[in-house]
N, C-alpha and C positions, 0 to 999 in steps of 0.2 A: 883322553877325551875322545868320544866316539861320535862320528858323523853318520847319519842314517840317510839312505836314499830309497824311498818307497816306489813301488810301480804306480804310475799315474792312472786313476780310475775314471777320470772325467771323459765323457764321450768325445771322441774325436781328438783327444790329446795324445800326440805321438812323441812328445819330447821327454827328456829325462833330466833330473836335476844336476847330476854329475856324470861325466863321461869317464871311461878308463884312464885316459891321459891325465885328467885332473886328479883322479883318485890316487894314481901313482905319486903325484907331487905331494898330496896331503899325507900319504903314508910315509913318504920320505921326510916330511916335516915333523913327523912324530904322532900324527893322529891315527886312530883306528877308524876303518870305514865298514859299515854294515850295508849291503845292498840287497834289496828283495829280489828274488829270482824273477827274471823276465822284465826288470825295470827298464832295461835298455832296448827292449823290443827286439827286432830282427837286424839291428845295425850296431848295437853294442851288446855283445853276447856275454852270458854269465862267465865263461871261461876267460873272456878279455879282462873282466873285473878281477877275477881271481889271480890272474897273471900280474895285474897291477898291484896286488896286495890286499884286496878287499875280502871280507868274508861274506858269503852268500847265505841269506836267510830265505826260508820257505814261506814266510808269512809277513804281512805288514804289521801284525800285532807285535812281533818280536822287534821289528825296526823301531816302531813308535815307543815300545816299552823299554828298550835298552839304550837308545841313542841319547846323547846330550843335545845334539843339534840336528835337525831334520831339514834337508834341502829338497824341495819339491817345486813344481812349476804352477800347477792349478790350485785353487783354494781347497782346503781339506773338506771332506764330507762329514756329516754328523757321525757316521760310523767310524771314520778315521779319528775324529776328535775323542771318541769313546775309548780309544786305545792309547791316548796321550797321557803322559804323567806330569805331575806338578813340577815346574822348573825346566820343562823342555823348552827349547828355543826352535822355532819353526820359521823358515824363510821361503816365501812363495809370492806369487802375484795374488793379491787379495782384493784390492780396491775397496778399502774400508768404508768410505762414505756411502757406497752403493750396497755394501753387505754388512751393515752395523750389527745385526743380529748375530751373524757368524763371528764377528770380532768379539762380541759379548760372551758368546759361548766359550771361545778360546780364553778370554780373560778370566772367566769364572773357573775354568779348569786349571788356572794358574800357569798358562802357557805364555811364554814371551814370544811375541810375533814381530817379525820384520817384513814389511810390505814393500815389494820392488817398485810399485808405482810412486812411492813417496821418496825415492832417491833424489837428493838436491842436484840441481844442474850446475855443479861447480867443477872446477878442474880437479880438485882432490877426489871427487866421487866419480870421475869418468870411468875408472877401471872397474867400478862396481855397477855401473849403469846399465842394467839388463833391459830397462825400458827402451833405451836407444838402440841397443843390439836388436831387439825384436822389431823395433820400428823400422830399422833398415831393411830387415828381411821382409816385412809386411809391404813396404814401399816397392820393393823389387818385384814381389810376387803380384801385387795389384796391377802393376804396369803390364805384366805378362798376361794376366786375365783379360785386361782391356784389349790388348793386341789380338789375343785368341778369340775374343768374342766379336770383334769388329768385322763386318762383312766386306772389307776392303784391304788392300795393302796399307801398311803403315808408312813405309818409305816411298819416295818418288821412284818409279821404275819406268824404263823405257823398253817397250816390247815391239814385236813385229806389227801389232795391232795399234800401236801408238803409245803415248806416254801417259802414266797415271800420275795424279797429283799426290803429294805427301799428305798424310792425315794431319789434321789439326787437333792438338791435345792440350787441354787446360788442366793444371794442377793447382787445387785449392790447398793452401796450408804449406809453408815452406819451412818445416821442422825436419827432423831426421828422415822420416817416412817420405815426406814430400820431395825432399832433395834427391832421395834414391829413386823415386818414381820419375822425376825430371830426367835424371841421368839416364835411366833405362830407356825412356821414350825417345830421348835425343839420339841414343845409340841405335835405336831401331829405325831412325830416320824420320820421325815425326817433326812437324812444325810445333815446337813446344811453347806454351804460354804459362805464366804462373802468376798467383796472386796471394797476397797476405797483408794483413793490416799492420805488420810490424816493419818499420822502415829499414831495419838492418838486414832484412831478408832479401831485399832487392838485389844487392850486389852478390849474394850467395847464389840466387837463382840464375842470374846472368852469367856467373862463372861456369855454370854447367850447360850453357847454351840455350837457356830459355829467354823469351822476351817477357819482361815484367809489365803487367798491366798497370799503368800509372797515368792518371788524368793530367798531371803536370807535364809529362813528356809529350802527350798529345797536344797540349796547348803550345808548348815550345815549338813543336814541329810546324805549327801554323803561323807563329809569330816570328818576325825578324829579331835577331839578337841586337840587344841595345849595346852601343859602344860606350866604353868608359869615358867619362868626362874628365879631362885633364884639369887638375886643381892648380890654381895660381893664387897665392895669398894676396890679399887687397888691403888697402888702408893702413891701419895701425900695424896689423900683422906683417904686412910687406916691409914697413919701415923698420920694425924690430928685427926682422930676418936679415935686412941689409946691414944692420949693426952687429950681426953675428949671433943673435938670440934665435937659433933655428927652431926651438920648440914652438915659437909663435907661428911658424910656417906650417905646422901639422894641421891637417884638415879635421873638421868636426866629424866624429865618427857616426852621428846621427843623420848627417847629410851626404857623406861620401863614404864609399868602400875602398880602402887602399888595396892596390893589386897584390894578391897573394893571400889576403885575409878573407876573401869571399869563400874559399873552401872551409875554413875554420868556422865560419858563420853557418854554412850549410850543415856541417856536422853537428853543431850545437842544436840546430833546429831538428835534425833527425833524431837526436838523443831524447828529445822531449816528445817525440811521436808526432804523427800527422794530425792535423786539425780535423775537427768534425765536418767541416765544409769540404775538405779534400776527400775524406773517406766517403762522403755522400756522392761526390762527383765520380770517385772510383767505382762505386757500386753501380751507378748509371752506365759507366763504360763496361763493366763486367757483364751486365745485362745485354748490352749490344754485342759484345764479342762471343758470348756463349752461343749465339745463333749460328756462328761460323764453325763451331766445334764438332768434331767427329767423336772425340773422346773427352770425358771429364772425370778426373780423379780427385776425390775429396779425402783429405787427410787430417783435418782439424779436430784435435782431441785434447781435452783438458782432463787429466787424471782425477777421478772422484767425482766428475761432474757429467751432466748429459751434454752430448755433443751439440755444438752451435749449429743452427740451420743456416746453410749458406746458399742452397739451391731450392727455390720454391716451385710450386706447381707451374706457375706461369713461365718460368725460365725453362722448365722441362718442356713445355709445350711449344716453346719458341725454337727448339733445337731441330736439326734436320732429321728426317726419317732415317732410321738405321743407326743413329747415334747411340753411344754407350756411356753410362755413368757407372763408375765403380766407386762404392762408398766404403772407405776403409773404417769409417766410424759407426758401422751398422750396429755393432754390439752395444754402443753407448746411445742408441737412439737415432743415429744417422745424421749426416750433414745435409742430406737431401730429404725434403718433406715427404716424399713418396717411398722412401727406403723401408724394406721389410727385412729384418735381421735373418740371414740364412736363406733368403729367397731371391729370385730374379723376377722383377715386376716389369711388365710391359705397359707403357702408358703413351698413347699418341705416337706409336711406332718408335718410342725411345725405350731401351732396356736399362733399368736400374738394378745393378747387381749389388747385393749386400752380404759379402763374404764374411765368414766367422773364423776366428783363430788362424789367420794366414800364416804366422811363423810356424804352426805345427805342420803345415804342408811342405816345409823344408826341414824335417826333423833332425837330419844329421848335422848340418851347420848351425841350426838354431840351438841344438843341444850343446854343441861345442862352444859357441859364444856365451851362452847362458852359464855353462859350467865354469868358464874362465872368470866371468863376473862374480860368480859365487865363491870361487877360490879366494879371490881378493877380499871379498866381504868377510869371509871367515877369518882370514888373516887380520882383518881390521878389528874384529870384535873379540879376539882371543889374544892371550899373552903367555909366554913361557915364564912360569914362576919358580923354576928350578934354580938352585944355587949355582953360582959361577963355576964352582969346583965339581959339580955333578955332571956325569956323563949322560944321564937320563934327562929327558925333557918332561916338564910338568905344565902341560897346556891347560889353561883355565879360561873360562869366559871372563871378559873384562868390559863391562858395560859403563862407559863414561858418558853420562847424559849431557855433559858440557860439550861433547864432541858433536859438531854439526851434522854429521852423517848419521850417527847413532840416534841422535835426538829426532831427526826427521823420519827415519825409517822405522823405528821401533814404535808401533802403534799400540801395544799392549804389553804390560810388564807388572808382575807382582800382584795380579789380580785387578789392576786398573787399566782403563782405556786412556791413552795418553794424549789424543788429539781431539781438540775441541769440535771440529767438523764432523768427526765420527760420533761423538756424544750427542751433538745436535741432530744428526740424522737418526740416531737411536731414539731420541726423545720424540722426533716428528713421527716416526714409525709407531711409536707406543701411543701417542695421542690419536693418530688416525685409526689404530686398532680399537681404542676405547670408543671413538666416535661411531664405529660400526656396531 
């Protein structure tokens, strides 16, 4: 079975699908690997791939024509699709719901497509979760961009001319990228705040040194803590308890909380999510707190959907002059109302930075992590069919659509688009085109 690695042709894309380290492991496992010359740019050289056991090809046509599985990073172009053969398996970032026409072209060509955005967030899929790997790098990089763009120190510093205050930084979205951004800003010495609508993220953000914006915490700080009321059975219950029937002495759960049970009750409430009333109070608090911020980093992304709007024009205009917003979701429409993808916008003396493809700015480690994820995915979708007595391996594709990972990530197979949301997006695009 042959694995192909083409050179990335998308503008600004500096990553590569597999690095020499991973190629060596695949060759050892019994795969053949075909790498297009120059695929690793100037940090993974052709001779490194050859030393690892790969064959070097001078053209992408040969890679797409001969490989059984192609591993790349960016979505394929129309020219690349033209070189693909029926039955080819391709793995990449594709974002099917936002690129339905591209998925259809691949399906019509008989190509089986695995989209990295569709990886399920389960423990079994963690080793194949390239989305999280790239999210971690993006969170790291956007924190550095914010610090580099801010016109003041991030940490508190004492100098001969006096002491400077630490910068205030707010991170919206406490997933992989947000957690990394929180960690980096905290290490740089900022006063870090975080906000997310999911209750379980509060503890995660606080574990990295952030103060979580929570309207309930604000209210509790203003109120005195209520003391527990000691329960004493009365009347008939007291009589039965005195006769040894102690179950009658237990308090009614709708009137009293037994000491030790309050934590369990709080956990149950968190599992159900915060109420609409609380979220509304949180939003009011966020609007107040953003006025104090020097740096705002937004990281809220939903794969396949437009990014939610978290920072509107009024919030931007309430910020201090010289403040910075770094919008990690710029490629998907932005979390800030004023974000322009790939541009830096200045509004009311606040800069809104909309960077694109941040993982590609750290191509060495991004490629290493991506490559390891792809190695695990290849191992998951292939199987050795050789006889037990045979010394040779017979590696073949094994697509079990009962498998949660394969069912989620495989968006096109055998000429069919497999996901409803992509089919709906394709139908919507078709209807819009007809209307025009």
